[in-house]
N, C-alpha and C positions, 0 to 999 in steps of 0.2 A: 679326646684329650691328648695333649702333647706328652710325649715320653721324655723323661729326664734321666740322663745317665750322669753319675758323679764319679769323677776320677778319684781313686783312693790311693794310688801309688804312682810314682814317677821314677823312671830309670833311664839314665843317660848311657848311651852306647856310642861307639865310634861312628855309627851310621845314622844317628838321630836320637831324639828324645821319645821314649815310649811311655805313654800315659795309660794306666790300666784302670778299667772299670770293673767293679766287683759284680754288680748286678746288672743284667741287661746284655744286649748284643749290639755290635756295630755292623753286623751283617746286613747288607742291602742299603746302607746309608751312603749318601753322597754329600761331599763337602760343599758348602754354599759360600765360603769365603766371607763369612760375617761373624763378628764377635761383638757381644754386648757386655755391659757392666751390670752386675747384680750387687748393688751397694748394700742391700739389706743382709745378704749372706756372704759378703766379702769374697766374691768370686767373679770370674769372667765366664761368659756363656758362649761357646762356639755352637753355631746353628748348623745342623745337618738335616738333610731331606731324605725321605724314604718314598717319594712319589705320592704319598697319601697325606702326609702331615709332616710337621717339623719335629725334630728331636733336639732337645737342648742338652749339650754336653757341658757339665759344670766343671770348671777348673778352679777349685777352691784355693784360698790363700796358702794352704799348706804346700802346694806344688809350685808356687810362684818363683822361688829361688831357682828351681830347675828350668822353668819357662824362661827366666832371665838369661840363664846360661845358654840355652838353645837359641834364644833371640840374638844374643851377642855373637855367637858362633855361626849364626845363620844355618843351623842344623834343621833338617826336616823334623816335624812333630807329628807323631802318630798316636791315635787312640786305639787301644787293643782290648779285646776280651779274651776268653779262653781259646778261641779259634780263629778269629779274624782281626784285621787291623784296618784303620781308616787314616789316610794321610790328610792332615788338616791343611788343605790348600789355602794359600793366601794368608797363612798364619802371621808371618813376619810383618807384612804390610798392615794388616788389620790391627794387630796388637800394638804396633808402633803408633798408629794413628790414635787408637783409643787411649793409650798411656799419655800421649801428648795432650789429649783433650781433658783427661782427668787431672793432670798436674795443676794445682792451684785453683781448681774449679770446685767451689763449695756446693755446687748442685749435686755432686756425687756423695756428699756427706763427709764430715771431717775425718771419720775413721778410715773410710775408703781412700781418700786423698792421702792421708798420712801413710797408710800401708803401701800404696802404689809408689809414693815418693821414696819411701825407705828401701824398697826392694828394686825398683826400676830406676 
């Protein structure tokens, strides 16, 4: 079964955006440079790999304003737990492409399109 980590907090620092997961660990994960949309849960999903299976890192709508700020400033984005951190490689390119694909595209659902358009 795929592991899912959900970001619960976002903190902008001068050297990047740090997204904190409350439950689970990012230890041993590798960035895959892939982001998907989860329209049902109004979130983006960054895919990480641990050599055995994929881990879905959920970026819920509650942290989108911080994601937008990091995207605009081209700041690195990290996911952290209590001990480790993972740089989300390819974040800016992937999120940019996904946002452009979602804008005006009813296949993602009206609510997802409206939220993305209002924030990004």
